[in-house]
py3Dmol code that shows the C-alpha trace and the ligand (Angstrom):
import py3Dmol

protein = """\
ATOM      1  CA  ASN A   1     123.348  71.254  91.097  1.00  0.00           C
ATOM      2  CA  ILE A   2     122.465  74.143  93.361  1.00  0.00           C
ATOM      3  CA  LYS A   3     121.322  77.179  91.415  1.00  0.00           C
ATOM      4  CA  ALA A   4     123.105  79.845  93.377  1.00  0.00           C
ATOM      5  CA  LYS A   5     121.709  83.272  92.418  1.00  0.00           C
ATOM      6  CA  LYS A   6     125.110  84.879  92.575  1.00  0.00           C
ATOM      7  CA  SER A   7     128.014  82.641  93.273  1.00  0.00           C
ATOM      8  CA  TYR A   8     131.659  83.508  93.575  1.00  0.00           C
ATOM      9  CA  THR A   9     134.321  80.971  93.014  1.00  0.00           C
ATOM     10  CA  SER A  10     137.077  82.943  94.668  1.00  0.00           C
ATOM     11  CA  ILE A  11     137.834  85.376  97.451  1.00  0.00           C
ATOM     12  CA  PRO A  12     135.709  88.544  97.018  1.00  0.00           C
ATOM     13  CA  LYS A  13     137.391  91.894  96.465  1.00  0.00           C
ATOM     14  CA  VAL A  14     134.915  93.869  98.606  1.00  0.00           C
ATOM     15  CA  THR A  15     136.507  95.175 101.806  1.00  0.00           C
ATOM     16  CA  PHE A  16     135.088  96.801 104.940  1.00  0.00           C
ATOM     17  CA  ASN A  17     136.274 100.141 103.510  1.00  0.00           C
ATOM     18  CA  ASP A  18     133.699  99.804 100.757  1.00  0.00           C
ATOM     19  CA  ILE A  19     130.917  99.785 103.343  1.00  0.00           C
ATOM     20  CA  GLY A  20     129.685 103.183 104.523  1.00  0.00           C
ATOM     21  CA  GLY A  21     128.339 103.810 108.026  1.00  0.00           C
ATOM     22  CA  GLN A  22     127.405 100.690 110.009  1.00  0.00           C
ATOM     23  CA  GLU A  23     130.330 101.298 112.357  1.00  0.00           C
ATOM     24  CA  THR A  24     128.898  99.173 115.185  1.00  0.00           C
ATOM     25  CA  ALA A  25     127.917  96.323 112.891  1.00  0.00           C
ATOM     26  CA  LYS A  26     131.317  96.349 111.188  1.00  0.00           C
ATOM     27  CA  LYS A  27     133.104  96.333 114.537  1.00  0.00           C
ATOM     28  CA  GLU A  28     131.001  93.468 115.896  1.00  0.00           C
ATOM     29  CA  LEU A  29     131.433  91.439 112.746  1.00  0.00           C
ATOM     30  CA  MET A  30     135.187  92.004 112.654  1.00  0.00           C
ATOM     31  CA  GLU A  31     135.464  90.969 116.298  1.00  0.00           C
ATOM     32  CA  ALA A  32     133.621  87.758 115.533  1.00  0.00           C
ATOM     33  CA  LEU A  33     135.974  87.128 112.616  1.00  0.00           C
ATOM     34  CA  ASP A  34     138.960  87.158 114.977  1.00  0.00           C
ATOM     35  CA  PHE A  35     137.773  83.649 115.829  1.00  0.00           C
ATOM     36  CA  ILE A  36     138.446  82.588 112.257  1.00  0.00           C
ATOM     37  CA  LYS A  37     141.754  84.434 111.949  1.00  0.00           C
ATOM     38  CA  ASP A  38     143.001  83.018 115.242  1.00  0.00           C
ATOM     39  CA  ALA A  39     141.718  79.489 114.714  1.00  0.00           C
ATOM     40  CA  GLU A  40     144.868  77.736 115.919  1.00  0.00           C
ATOM     41  CA  LYS A  41     144.929  79.547 119.270  1.00  0.00           C
ATOM     42  CA  ILE A  42     141.203  79.048 119.646  1.00  0.00           C
ATOM     43  CA  LYS A  43     141.715  75.351 119.113  1.00  0.00           C
ATOM     44  CA  ARG A  44     144.509  75.118 121.686  1.00  0.00           C
ATOM     45  CA  LEU A  45     142.379  76.863 124.293  1.00  0.00           C
ATOM     46  CA  GLY A  46     139.531  74.496 123.599  1.00  0.00           C
ATOM     47  CA  ILE A  47     137.159  77.307 122.664  1.00  0.00           C
ATOM     48  CA  ARG A  48     134.103  76.248 120.682  1.00  0.00           C
ATOM     49  CA  PRO A  49     134.689  77.459 117.102  1.00  0.00           C
ATOM     50  CA  LEU A  50     132.367  80.021 115.619  1.00  0.00           C
ATOM     51  CA  LYS A  51     130.141  78.340 113.042  1.00  0.00           C
ATOM     52  CA  GLY A  52     127.507  80.878 112.230  1.00  0.00           C
ATOM     53  CA  ILE A  53     126.838  84.610 112.248  1.00  0.00           C
ATOM     54  CA  LEU A  54     123.412  86.095 111.594  1.00  0.00           C
ATOM     55  CA  LEU A  55     123.096  89.533 110.040  1.00  0.00           C
ATOM     56  CA  THR A  56     119.709  91.111 110.637  1.00  0.00           C
ATOM     57  CA  GLY A  57     118.188  94.282 109.272  1.00  0.00           C
ATOM     58  CA  PRO A  58     116.157  95.889 106.484  1.00  0.00           C
ATOM     59  CA  PRO A  59     116.823  95.170 102.779  1.00  0.00           C
ATOM     60  CA  GLY A  60     119.622  97.013 101.016  1.00  0.00           C
ATOM     61  CA  THR A  61     121.587  97.934 104.120  1.00  0.00           C
ATOM     62  CA  GLY A  62     124.741  96.103 103.117  1.00  0.00           C
ATOM     63  CA  LYS A  63     124.371  92.632 104.616  1.00  0.00           C
ATOM     64  CA  THR A  64     125.657  90.957 101.469  1.00  0.00           C
ATOM     65  CA  LEU A  65     128.529  93.446 101.292  1.00  0.00           C
ATOM     66  CA  MET A  66     129.405  92.640 104.917  1.00  0.00           C
ATOM     67  CA  ALA A  67     129.470  88.908 104.225  1.00  0.00           C
ATOM     68  CA  LYS A  68     131.745  89.467 101.226  1.00  0.00           C
ATOM     69  CA  ALA A  69     134.026  91.773 103.207  1.00  0.00           C
ATOM     70  CA  ALA A  70     134.174  89.069 105.888  1.00  0.00           C
ATOM     71  CA  ALA A  71     135.351  86.593 103.267  1.00  0.00           C
ATOM     72  CA  ASN A  72     137.920  89.092 102.005  1.00  0.00           C
ATOM     73  CA  LEU A  73     139.264  89.741 105.518  1.00  0.00           C
ATOM     74  CA  THR A  74     139.567  86.060 106.397  1.00  0.00           C
ATOM     75  CA  GLY A  75     140.832  84.930 102.985  1.00  0.00           C
ATOM     76  CA  SER A  76     137.796  82.726 102.477  1.00  0.00           C
ATOM     77  CA  VAL A  77     136.118  81.618  99.293  1.00  0.00           C
ATOM     78  CA  PHE A  78     132.561  82.942  99.168  1.00  0.00           C
ATOM     79  CA  ILE A  79     129.531  80.929  98.134  1.00  0.00           C
ATOM     80  CA  SER A  80     126.078  82.415  98.307  1.00  0.00           C
ATOM     81  CA  ALA A  81     122.519  81.204  98.038  1.00  0.00           C
ATOM     82  CA  SER A  82     119.104  82.518  98.923  1.00  0.00           C
ATOM     83  CA  GLY A  83     116.667  80.787 101.293  1.00  0.00           C
ATOM     84  CA  SER A  84     113.980  80.649  98.627  1.00  0.00           C
ATOM     85  CA  GLU A  85     116.166  78.505  96.363  1.00  0.00           C
ATOM     86  CA  PHE A  86     115.837  75.606  98.770  1.00  0.00           C
ATOM     87  CA  ILE A  87     112.102  75.370  98.782  1.00  0.00           C
ATOM     88  CA  GLU A  88     110.645  72.940  96.277  1.00  0.00           C
ATOM     89  CA  MET A  89     107.450  71.012  95.908  1.00  0.00           C
ATOM     90  CA  TYR A  90     109.198  67.693  96.207  1.00  0.00           C
ATOM     91  CA  ALA A  91     110.234  66.263  99.523  1.00  0.00           C
ATOM     92  CA  GLY A  92     113.950  66.014 100.127  1.00  0.00           C
ATOM     93  CA  VAL A  93     115.027  68.426  97.384  1.00  0.00           C
ATOM     94  CA  GLY A  94     115.667  71.310  99.778  1.00  0.00           C
ATOM     95  CA  ALA A  95     117.714  69.112 102.118  1.00  0.00           C
ATOM     96  CA  LYS A  96     119.703  67.783  99.175  1.00  0.00           C
ATOM     97  CA  ARG A  97     120.438  71.342  98.036  1.00  0.00           C
ATOM     98  CA  VAL A  98     121.729  72.226 101.484  1.00  0.00           C
ATOM     99  CA  ARG A  99     124.104  69.245 101.365  1.00  0.00           C
ATOM    100  CA  GLN A 100     125.252  70.271  97.888  1.00  0.00           C
ATOM    101  CA  LEU A 101     125.889  73.828  99.030  1.00  0.00           C
ATOM    102  CA  PHE A 102     128.265  72.645 101.747  1.00  0.00           C
ATOM    103  CA  SER A 103     130.047  70.130  99.553  1.00  0.00           C
ATOM    104  CA  ARG A 104     130.405  72.727  96.814  1.00  0.00           C
ATOM    105  CA  ALA A 105     131.986  75.148  99.298  1.00  0.00           C
ATOM    106  CA  ARG A 106     134.528  72.478 100.273  1.00  0.00           C
ATOM    107  CA  GLU A 107     135.222  71.580  96.680  1.00  0.00           C
ATOM    108  CA  ILE A 108     135.774  75.186  95.574  1.00  0.00           C
ATOM    109  CA  ALA A 109     138.030  75.911  98.546  1.00  0.00           C
ATOM    110  CA  ARG A 110     140.131  72.813  97.818  1.00  0.00           C
ATOM    111  CA  ARG A 111     140.347  73.665  94.150  1.00  0.00           C
ATOM    112  CA  THR A 112     141.391  77.215  95.019  1.00  0.00           C
ATOM    113  CA  ASN A 113     143.857  75.975  97.650  1.00  0.00           C
ATOM    114  CA  VAL A 114     142.162  77.942 100.395  1.00  0.00           C
ATOM    115  CA  ASN A 115     141.456  76.638 103.902  1.00  0.00           C
ATOM    116  CA  ASN A 116     138.421  78.763 104.690  1.00  0.00           C
ATOM    117  CA  ALA A 117     135.016  79.108 103.097  1.00  0.00           C
ATOM    118  CA  ILE A 118     132.104  81.387 103.888  1.00  0.00           C
ATOM    119  CA  ILE A 119     128.638  80.238 102.931  1.00  0.00           C
ATOM    120  CA  PHE A 120     126.225  83.156 102.746  1.00  0.00           C
ATOM    121  CA  ILE A 121     122.501  82.390 102.939  1.00  0.00           C
ATOM    122  CA  ASP A 122     120.282  85.385 102.256  1.00  0.00           C
ATOM    123  CA  GLU A 123     116.583  85.345 103.303  1.00  0.00           C
ATOM    124  CA  ILE A 124     117.366  82.595 105.766  1.00  0.00           C
ATOM    125  CA  GLU A 125     113.916  82.967 107.335  1.00  0.00           C
ATOM    126  CA  VAL A 126     112.441  81.223 104.293  1.00  0.00           C
ATOM    127  CA  LEU A 127     114.127  77.974 105.259  1.00  0.00           C
ATOM    128  CA  GLY A 128     114.639  78.713 108.934  1.00  0.00           C
ATOM    129  CA  GLY A 129     111.115  79.728 109.901  1.00  0.00           C
ATOM    130  CA  LYS A 130     109.696  78.124 113.023  1.00  0.00           C
ATOM    131  CA  ARG A 131     109.456  74.390 112.484  1.00  0.00           C
ATOM    132  CA  GLY A 132     105.944  73.034 112.247  1.00  0.00           C
ATOM    133  CA  SER A 133     104.591  76.486 111.401  1.00  0.00           C
ATOM    134  CA  HIS A 134     104.244  75.796 107.684  1.00  0.00           C
ATOM    135  CA  SER A 135     101.010  73.835 108.130  1.00  0.00           C
ATOM    136  CA  GLY A 136     102.084  70.490 106.780  1.00  0.00           C
ATOM    137  CA  HIS A 137     104.936  71.647 104.559  1.00  0.00           C
ATOM    138  CA  MET A 138     107.407  69.031 105.720  1.00  0.00           C
ATOM    139  CA  GLU A 139     109.870  70.248 103.126  1.00  0.00           C
ATOM    140  CA  TYR A 140     110.722  73.334 105.144  1.00  0.00           C
ATOM    141  CA  ASP A 141     111.400  71.272 108.247  1.00  0.00           C
ATOM    142  CA  GLN A 142     113.682  68.812 106.452  1.00  0.00           C
ATOM    143  CA  THR A 143     115.619  71.638 104.841  1.00  0.00           C
ATOM    144  CA  LEU A 144     116.156  73.447 108.119  1.00  0.00           C
ATOM    145  CA  ASN A 145     117.089  70.179 109.831  1.00  0.00           C
ATOM    146  CA  GLN A 146     119.683  69.516 107.147  1.00  0.00           C
ATOM    147  CA  LEU A 147     121.187  72.971 107.635  1.00  0.00           C
ATOM    148  CA  LEU A 148     121.425  72.342 111.382  1.00  0.00           C
ATOM    149  CA  VAL A 149     122.974  68.910 110.789  1.00  0.00           C
ATOM    150  CA  GLU A 150     125.584  70.429 108.477  1.00  0.00           C
ATOM    151  CA  MET A 151     126.393  73.170 110.981  1.00  0.00           C
ATOM    152  CA  ASP A 152     126.581  70.772 113.918  1.00  0.00           C
ATOM    153  CA  GLY A 153     129.035  68.686 111.902  1.00  0.00           C
ATOM    154  CA  LEU A 154     131.478  71.538 111.287  1.00  0.00           C
ATOM    155  CA  SER A 155     134.754  71.143 113.121  1.00  0.00           C
ATOM    156  CA  ILE A 156     137.869  73.227 113.605  1.00  0.00           C
ATOM    157  CA  ASP A 157     139.826  70.179 112.415  1.00  0.00           C
ATOM    158  CA  ASP A 158     138.117  70.138 109.032  1.00  0.00           C
ATOM    159  CA  GLU A 159     140.417  70.478 106.053  1.00  0.00           C
ATOM    160  CA  VAL A 160     138.201  73.343 104.867  1.00  0.00           C
ATOM    161  CA  ARG A 161     136.799  75.415 107.725  1.00  0.00           C
ATOM    162  CA  ILE A 162     133.354  76.699 106.951  1.00  0.00           C
ATOM    163  CA  LEU A 163     131.612  79.720 108.450  1.00  0.00           C
ATOM    164  CA  VAL A 164     127.939  80.224 107.662  1.00  0.00           C
ATOM    165  CA  ILE A 165     126.648  83.791 107.473  1.00  0.00           C
ATOM    166  CA  GLY A 166     122.880  84.113 107.344  1.00  0.00           C
ATOM    167  CA  ALA A 167     120.928  87.277 106.578  1.00  0.00           C
ATOM    168  CA  THR A 168     117.338  88.108 107.399  1.00  0.00           C
ATOM    169  CA  ASN A 169     115.024  91.006 108.022  1.00  0.00           C
ATOM    170  CA  ARG A 170     112.662  88.781 110.011  1.00  0.00           C
ATOM    171  CA  ILE A 171     114.608  87.501 112.997  1.00  0.00           C
ATOM    172  CA  ASP A 172     111.283  87.372 114.868  1.00  0.00           C
ATOM    173  CA  ILE A 173     110.053  84.397 112.823  1.00  0.00           C
ATOM    174  CA  LEU A 174     113.259  82.330 112.990  1.00  0.00           C
ATOM    175  CA  ASP A 175     113.159  78.921 114.590  1.00  0.00           C
ATOM    176  CA  PRO A 176     114.905  79.287 117.974  1.00  0.00           C
ATOM    177  CA  ALA A 177     116.923  76.144 117.161  1.00  0.00           C
ATOM    178  CA  ILE A 178     118.892  78.229 114.657  1.00  0.00           C
ATOM    179  CA  LEU A 179     120.046  80.628 117.337  1.00  0.00           C
ATOM    180  CA  ARG A 180     121.261  78.012 119.800  1.00  0.00           C
ATOM    181  CA  PRO A 181     124.941  77.982 120.806  1.00  0.00           C
ATOM    182  CA  GLY A 182     127.048  76.255 118.179  1.00  0.00           C
ATOM    183  CA  ARG A 183     124.782  77.415 115.357  1.00  0.00           C
ATOM    184  CA  PHE A 184     124.283  81.131 114.688  1.00  0.00           C
ATOM    185  CA  ASP A 185     126.182  82.193 117.787  1.00  0.00           C
ATOM    186  CA  ARG A 186     126.505  85.851 116.895  1.00  0.00           C
ATOM    187  CA  VAL A 187     123.757  88.173 115.807  1.00  0.00           C
ATOM    188  CA  VAL A 188     124.871  91.425 114.214  1.00  0.00           C
ATOM    189  CA  LYS A 189     122.272  94.107 113.619  1.00  0.00           C
ATOM    190  CA  VAL A 190     122.643  96.084 110.411  1.00  0.00           C
ATOM    191  CA  ASP A 191     120.346  99.095 110.495  1.00  0.00           C
ATOM    192  CA  LEU A 192     119.363 101.852 108.100  1.00  0.00           C
ATOM    193  CA  PRO A 193     122.229 104.361 108.079  1.00  0.00           C
ATOM    194  CA  ASP A 194     122.047 107.588 110.112  1.00  0.00           C
ATOM    195  CA  LYS A 195     123.039 110.942 108.592  1.00  0.00           C
ATOM    196  CA  GLU A 196     126.770 110.343 109.042  1.00  0.00           C
ATOM    197  CA  GLY A 197     126.407 106.868 107.601  1.00  0.00           C
ATOM    198  CA  ARG A 198     124.474 108.200 104.613  1.00  0.00           C
ATOM    199  CA  LEU A 199     127.178 110.789 103.962  1.00  0.00           C
ATOM    200  CA  HIS A 200     129.848 108.095 104.113  1.00  0.00           C
ATOM    201  CA  ILE A 201     127.894 105.899 101.680  1.00  0.00           C
ATOM    202  CA  LEU A 202     127.334 108.857  99.317  1.00  0.00           C
ATOM    203  CA  LYS A 203     131.065 109.578  99.371  1.00  0.00           C
ATOM    204  CA  ILE A 204     131.877 105.954  98.550  1.00  0.00           C
ATOM    205  CA  HIS A 205     129.483 105.886  95.608  1.00  0.00           C
ATOM    206  CA  THR A 206     130.560 109.267  94.189  1.00  0.00           C
ATOM    207  CA  ALA A 207     134.294 108.665  94.578  1.00  0.00           C
ATOM    208  CA  ASN A 208     134.655 107.785  90.903  1.00  0.00           C
ATOM    209  CA  LYS A 209     132.120 110.261  89.545  1.00  0.00           C
ATOM    210  CA  PRO A 210     132.896 113.770  88.247  1.00  0.00           C
ATOM    211  CA  LEU A 211     131.205 116.241  90.619  1.00  0.00           C
ATOM    212  CA  ALA A 212     130.547 119.955  89.975  1.00  0.00           C
ATOM    213  CA  ASP A 213     131.840 122.491  92.498  1.00  0.00           C
ATOM    214  CA  ASP A 214     128.373 123.170  93.917  1.00  0.00           C
ATOM    215  CA  VAL A 215     127.855 119.601  95.094  1.00  0.00           C
ATOM    216  CA  ASN A 216     127.083 119.403  98.799  1.00  0.00           C
ATOM    217  CA  LEU A 217     126.733 115.789  99.849  1.00  0.00           C
ATOM    218  CA  GLU A 218     125.959 116.797 103.451  1.00  0.00           C
ATOM    219  CA  GLN A 219     122.722 118.368 102.267  1.00  0.00           C
ATOM    220  CA  ILE A 220     121.867 115.201 100.340  1.00  0.00           C
ATOM    221  CA  ALA A 221     122.626 113.106 103.428  1.00  0.00           C
ATOM    222  CA  ARG A 222     120.328 115.342 105.489  1.00  0.00           C
ATOM    223  CA  GLU A 223     117.485 115.036 103.019  1.00  0.00           C
ATOM    224  CA  THR A 224     117.580 111.271 102.619  1.00  0.00           C
ATOM    225  CA  PHE A 225     116.302 110.122 106.004  1.00  0.00           C
ATOM    226  CA  GLY A 226     115.125 106.522 105.769  1.00  0.00           C
ATOM    227  CA  PHE A 227     117.210 105.698 102.670  1.00  0.00           C
ATOM    228  CA  SER A 228     119.162 102.444 102.689  1.00  0.00           C
ATOM    229  CA  GLY A 229     122.630 102.041 101.211  1.00  0.00           C
ATOM    230  CA  ALA A 230     121.008 100.500  98.140  1.00  0.00           C
ATOM    231  CA  HIS A 231     118.747 103.580  97.759  1.00  0.00           C
ATOM    232  CA  LEU A 232     121.765 105.879  98.060  1.00  0.00           C
ATOM    233  CA  GLU A 233     123.715 103.919  95.469  1.00  0.00           C
ATOM    234  CA  SER A 234     120.753 104.191  93.145  1.00  0.00           C
ATOM    235  CA  LEU A 235     120.478 107.938  93.887  1.00  0.00           C
ATOM    236  CA  THR A 236     124.067 108.571  92.794  1.00  0.00           C
ATOM    237  CA  ASN A 237     123.428 106.601  89.621  1.00  0.00           C
ATOM    238  CA  GLU A 238     120.194 108.513  88.870  1.00  0.00           C
ATOM    239  CA  ALA A 239     122.008 111.815  89.423  1.00  0.00           C
ATOM    240  CA  ALA A 240     124.660 110.810  86.892  1.00  0.00           C
ATOM    241  CA  ILE A 241     121.964 109.812  84.386  1.00  0.00           C
ATOM    242  CA  LEU A 242     120.269 113.221  84.810  1.00  0.00           C
ATOM    243  CA  ALA A 243     123.585 114.984  84.137  1.00  0.00           C
ATOM    244  CA  TRP A 244     124.158 112.831  81.063  1.00  0.00           C
ATOM    245  CA  ARG A 245     120.654 113.598  79.705  1.00  0.00           C
ATOM    246  CA  GLU A 246     121.501 117.303  79.975  1.00  0.00           C
ATOM    247  CA  ASN A 247     124.767 116.728  78.177  1.00  0.00           C
ATOM    248  CA  GLN A 248     126.760 117.780  81.226  1.00  0.00           C
ATOM    249  CA  THR A 249     130.216 116.419  81.916  1.00  0.00           C
ATOM    250  CA  ARG A 250     129.837 116.838  85.682  1.00  0.00           C
ATOM    251  CA  ILE A 251     127.058 116.078  88.141  1.00  0.00           C
ATOM    252  CA  SER A 252     125.569 119.129  89.931  1.00  0.00           C
ATOM    253  CA  GLN A 253     123.696 119.495  93.189  1.00  0.00           C
ATOM    254  CA  LYS A 254     120.378 119.898  91.352  1.00  0.00           C
ATOM    255  CA  HIS A 255     120.864 116.476  89.768  1.00  0.00           C
ATOM    256  CA  PHE A 256     121.309 114.922  93.195  1.00  0.00           C
ATOM    257  CA  LEU A 257     118.264 116.756  94.543  1.00  0.00           C
ATOM    258  CA  GLU A 258     116.157 115.628  91.590  1.00  0.00           C
ATOM    259  CA  ALA A 259     117.463 112.092  92.008  1.00  0.00           C
ATOM    260  CA  ILE A 260     116.186 112.017  95.612  1.00  0.00           C
ATOM    261  CA  ASP A 261     112.646 112.458  94.268  1.00  0.00           C
ATOM    262  CA  LYS A 262     113.201 109.847  91.578  1.00  0.00           C
ATOM    263  CA  VAL A 263     114.357 107.231  94.057  1.00  0.00           C
ATOM    264  CA  MET A 264     111.489 108.039  96.428  1.00  0.00           C
ATOM    265  CA  MET A 265     108.954 107.793  93.585  1.00  0.00           C
ATOM    266  CA  GLY A 266     110.418 104.516  92.386  1.00  0.00           C
ATOM    267  CA  GLU A 267     110.180 103.207  95.898  1.00  0.00           C
ATOM    268  CA  LYS A 268     106.481 104.054  96.018  1.00  0.00           C
ATOM    269  CA  LEU A 269     105.740 102.550  92.628  1.00  0.00           C
ATOM    270  CA  ASN A 270     107.737  99.377  93.210  1.00  0.00           C
ATOM    271  CA  ARG A 271     106.863  98.823  96.817  1.00  0.00           C
ATOM    272  CA  LYS A 272     106.043  95.171  97.254  1.00  0.00           C
ATOM    273  CA  PRO A 273     103.707  93.963  99.959  1.00  0.00           C
ATOM    274  CA  GLN A 274     105.657  93.037 103.100  1.00  0.00           C
ATOM    275  CA  LYS A 275     106.391  89.313 103.345  1.00  0.00           C
TER     276      LYS A 275
END
"""
ligand_1 = """\
31
ATP
P 119.025 92.415 100.824
O 118.568 92.093 102.195
O 117.976 93.082 99.969
O 119.740 91.296 100.127
P 121.499 93.623 101.668
O 121.353 94.165 103.034
O 122.206 92.325 101.493
O 120.082 93.597 100.970
P 123.424 94.615 99.814
O 123.056 93.620 98.756
O 124.657 94.392 100.566
O 122.210 94.758 100.821
O 123.431 96.077 99.203
C 122.979 96.354 97.884
C 123.807 97.454 97.273
O 123.555 98.681 97.974
C 125.302 97.236 97.423
O 125.821 96.520 96.351
C 125.838 98.661 97.482
O 125.950 99.214 96.191
C 124.741 99.409 98.191
N 124.960 99.483 99.649
C 124.141 99.000 100.615
N 124.615 99.287 101.834
C 125.763 99.959 101.655
C 126.731 100.516 102.544
N 126.586 100.455 103.868
N 127.812 101.139 102.009
C 127.964 101.219 100.673
N 127.094 100.716 99.793
C 125.993 100.096 100.257
"""
view = py3Dmol.view(width=600, height=400)
view.addModel(protein, "pdb")
view.setStyle({"model": 0}, {"cartoon": {"style": "trace"}})
view.addModel(ligand_1, "xyz")
view.setStyle({"model": 1}, {"stick": {}})
view.zoomTo()
view.show()
């Protein structure tokens, strides 16, 4: 059985309101999802159904959140896997896992009595890198081929309609076959948040935290250039920990300011070499 890192057997609760900033990306993704919501009309007009959407952008910017919100909006069950889970030493294992992922999506949707399923594949570049570029690693090619076969086979008449959402921060190394019409038709860019976006994300992640009167999230948003949503979430958590260590019942501005340094330090210490 496929070892999905995080798998959800029902419709996620995350909505687009839980995602800060990313206004353009959210709008583009929601427009693409109209295809799913309006499937019957699409079918009558003979429009090619949307099978795949690719989310591109740096780590921690909310791509997984977007995919979950997409499932929430379209009433789809959500199944997720990561590209690296498909790569094995033995030939055929990756391709078999791809087949299992699709059949599992259908099975869960049927069991849940839902007509739509979203399959989310993070780090899709690991299995969708340019074919033939892995110097003899046939496994990669077979796995990618299987994914393309599964996607080509999707039909609007299927009992369970499947949409594949892929995520990557390396669109440059993707096999062009993946981006052909009928596969990942839409590419939605998810970037690091700007100041407004950072403020929005900070507000979302402090909504349930007790804040002191001196807290000025605008200042924090200004001073966190280059932070991703994941960094900002971690910043709000660090700030709360600092308040707790000082036995405070509310989080003050100084805790947030100190937390900025903590997150930046952590980033330096944990920085992994770029893949
Ligand atoms: P990766 O490429 O590393 O998988 P990702 O782009 O899929 O990252 P997510 O897993 O969606 O990023 O984000 C990680 C966490 O960071 C989220 O669970 C959330 O707490 C926070 N986060 C990231 N982006 C946002 C955002 N735009 N609004 C609110 N929270 C965010």
